[in-house]
matplotlib code that plots the C-alpha trace (Angstrom):
import matplotlib.pyplot as plt

x = [27.4, 26.5, 28.0, 30.5, 31.8, 32.1, 34.1, 36.5, 36.9, 37.7, 40.1, 42.0, 42.0, 43.4, 46.1, 47.4, 46.8, 50.0, 48.6, 49.2, 46.8, 44.0, 44.9, 44.9, 41.5, 40.2, 41.6, 39.7, 36.5, 37.0, 37.5, 34.4, 32.3, 33.6, 33.1, 29.6, 28.6, 29.8, 29.9, 28.1, 28.6, 31.3, 33.9, 32.8, 33.7, 37.1, 37.7, 36.5, 38.9, 41.7, 40.7, 40.8, 44.3, 45.5, 44.3, 46.1, 49.3, 49.1, 48.5, 51.5, 53.6, 52.8, 53.6, 57.0, 56.0, 56.8]
y = [70.2, 71.6, 74.9, 73.2, 70.9, 73.8, 75.9, 73.0, 72.5, 76.2, 76.3, 73.3, 75.0, 78.3, 76.4, 74.9, 78.1, 79.6, 82.1, 85.6, 87.3, 85.0, 85.6, 89.4, 89.2, 87.1, 89.6, 92.4, 90.4, 89.7, 93.4, 94.3, 91.9, 93.2, 96.9, 96.3, 94.5, 97.4, 100.6, 102.3, 103.0, 105.7, 103.2, 100.7, 103.3, 103.7, 100.0, 99.8, 102.6, 100.6, 97.6, 99.6, 100.9, 97.3, 96.5, 99.5, 98.6, 95.0, 96.4, 98.8, 96.0, 93.9, 96.8, 97.3, 100.7, 99.8]
z = [104.6, 108.0, 109.2, 111.6, 108.8, 106.4, 108.9, 109.5, 105.8, 105.3, 108.2, 106.7, 103.3, 104.8, 106.7, 103.4, 101.2, 99.9, 97.4, 98.9, 96.6, 97.7, 101.4, 100.9, 99.2, 102.1, 104.6, 102.8, 102.9, 106.6, 107.3, 105.2, 107.2, 110.5, 109.5, 108.1, 111.3, 113.5, 111.4, 108.6, 104.9, 105.5, 106.7, 104.1, 101.4, 103.0, 102.8, 99.2, 98.4, 100.0, 97.9, 94.7, 95.7, 96.2, 92.7, 91.3, 93.1, 91.7, 88.2, 88.5, 89.8, 86.8, 84.5, 86.3, 87.8, 91.4]

ax = plt.figure().add_subplot(projection="3d")
ax.plot(x, y, z, "-o")
ax.set_aspect("equal")
plt.show()
């Protein structure tokens, strides 16, 4: 599959995607890519910390702590 076809396929998949968890993970991935392209490791660490916090919030939610 060429790059253009792959992009179109992913766009269609995103349009139909309803899983908020997957969307949040994709948003974090997008932010990581943007930051790594523009900035250094310091900001990547901050983003990774945010990602860890999201996982903890999800865990606490499942345990009924939120």
